[in-house]
C-alpha positions as CSV (number, residue, x, y, z in Angstrom):
1,M,0.0,0.0,0.0
2,S,1.4,3.4,-0.9
3,C,0.6,7.0,0.2
4,S,-0.9,9.6,-2.1
5,K,0.4,13.1,-2.0
6,N,-2.3,14.2,0.4
7,E,-1.9,11.4,3.0
8,K,0.2,12.1,6.0
9,V,1.9,9.5,8.2
10,L,2.8,10.4,11.8
11,P,6.5,10.9,12.3
12,G,8.4,8.4,14.3
13,N,8.3,4.7,14.5
14,F,6.9,4.4,18.0
15,A,3.6,5.6,19.4
16,H,2.7,5.8,23.0
17,T,-1.0,6.1,23.7
18,V,-2.3,6.6,27.3
19,Y,-5.8,6.7,28.6
20,F,-6.6,8.3,32.0
21,W,-9.7,8.0,34.2
22,L,-9.8,10.8,36.7
23,K,-11.3,10.2,40.2
24,N,-13.4,13.3,39.9
25,P,-13.9,13.9,36.2
26,S,-16.4,16.8,36.8
27,N,-14.1,18.6,39.3
28,E,-12.8,21.6,37.3
29,A,-9.9,22.2,39.8
30,D,-8.7,18.5,39.3
31,R,-9.0,18.8,35.5
32,L,-7.0,22.1,35.5
33,A,-4.3,20.6,37.8
34,F,-4.1,17.5,35.6
35,E,-4.0,19.4,32.3
36,T,-1.4,22.0,33.6
37,S,0.9,19.3,34.8
38,L,0.5,17.2,31.7
39,K,1.2,20.1,29.3
40,K,4.2,21.3,31.4
41,F,5.6,17.8,31.2
42,I,5.2,17.1,27.5
43,D,6.3,20.6,26.5
44,H,9.6,19.9,28.1
45,S,10.3,16.3,27.0
46,P,12.8,16.6,24.0
47,E,12.2,13.0,22.7
48,I,8.6,13.6,21.8
49,Q,8.0,14.2,18.1
50,T,4.2,14.8,18.1
51,K,1.7,15.2,20.9
52,H,-2.1,15.1,21.2
53,I,-4.1,15.5,24.4
54,G,-7.7,14.4,23.8
55,L,-11.1,14.2,25.3
56,P,-13.6,11.4,24.4
57,A,-15.2,12.2,21.1
58,K,-19.0,12.2,20.9
59,T,-19.1,9.0,19.0
60,D,-21.4,6.0,19.7
61,R,-20.5,2.7,18.2
62,E,-20.4,-0.7,19.9
63,V,-16.6,-1.0,19.6
64,I,-15.8,2.4,21.2
65,D,-14.8,2.8,24.8
66,N,-15.3,6.5,25.6
67,T,-15.3,6.0,29.4
68,Y,-11.9,7.6,29.9
69,T,-11.4,11.3,30.9
70,Y,-8.3,12.1,28.9
71,S,-6.2,10.5,26.2
72,L,-2.6,11.2,25.3
73,L,-0.9,10.2,22.1
74,L,2.8,10.8,21.7
75,T,5.2,9.7,18.9
76,F,8.9,9.0,19.1
77,A,11.6,8.3,16.6
78,N,12.1,4.9,18.1
79,K,11.8,2.8,21.2
80,A,15.1,4.0,22.6
81,D,13.7,7.6,22.6
82,Q,10.5,6.4,24.3
83,D,12.6,4.6,26.9
84,R,14.5,7.8,27.7
85,Y,11.3,9.7,28.0
86,Q,10.1,7.1,30.6
87,E,13.1,8.0,32.7
88,D,12.9,11.8,32.1
89,P,12.5,13.8,35.3
90,N,9.6,15.7,33.7
91,H,7.7,12.4,33.3
92,K,8.4,11.4,36.9
93,K,7.3,14.8,38.1
94,F,4.1,14.5,36.2
95,I,3.3,11.2,37.8
96,E,4.2,12.5,41.2
97,E,2.0,15.6,40.8
98,S,-1.0,13.9,39.1
99,S,-1.3,10.2,40.1
100,A,-3.5,11.1,43.0
101,L,-6.0,12.5,40.5
102,W,-6.7,9.3,38.6
103,T,-8.2,5.9,39.3
104,K,-7.0,4.1,36.3
105,V,-4.4,4.5,33.5
106,V,-4.1,2.2,30.4
107,V,-1.1,2.4,28.1
108,Y,-0.8,1.1,24.5
109,D,2.6,1.2,22.9
110,S,3.0,0.4,19.2
111,Q,5.7,0.3,16.6
112,N,5.0,1.6,13.1
113,T,4.8,-1.0,10.4
114,Y,3.4,1.3,7.7
115,K,5.9,1.7,4.9
116,K,5.5,4.0,1.9
């Protein structure tokens, strides 16, 4: 399969997707604290190539799980960069600041197999 001129492929060969369920998802102070800490962290992590913070989309199909509060999609050049990111003091500080705000976190890591 090949790409047309208009198709875009995310940069990097490694995607890190995280879903967060906040303890108090309707608490605006908790949401602000979470978002502030998350943005501060990802804006200072040099290994990240692309970043996306998301909220559940208003979609309704049987296969969709939209019970989470926030999603995070990051891409990296490779697994080694993602491994460095895991040890980054910014990442550890985010976990320290925000882990009391969530009840559940699910992570999906994937390596790109799409070749032009």
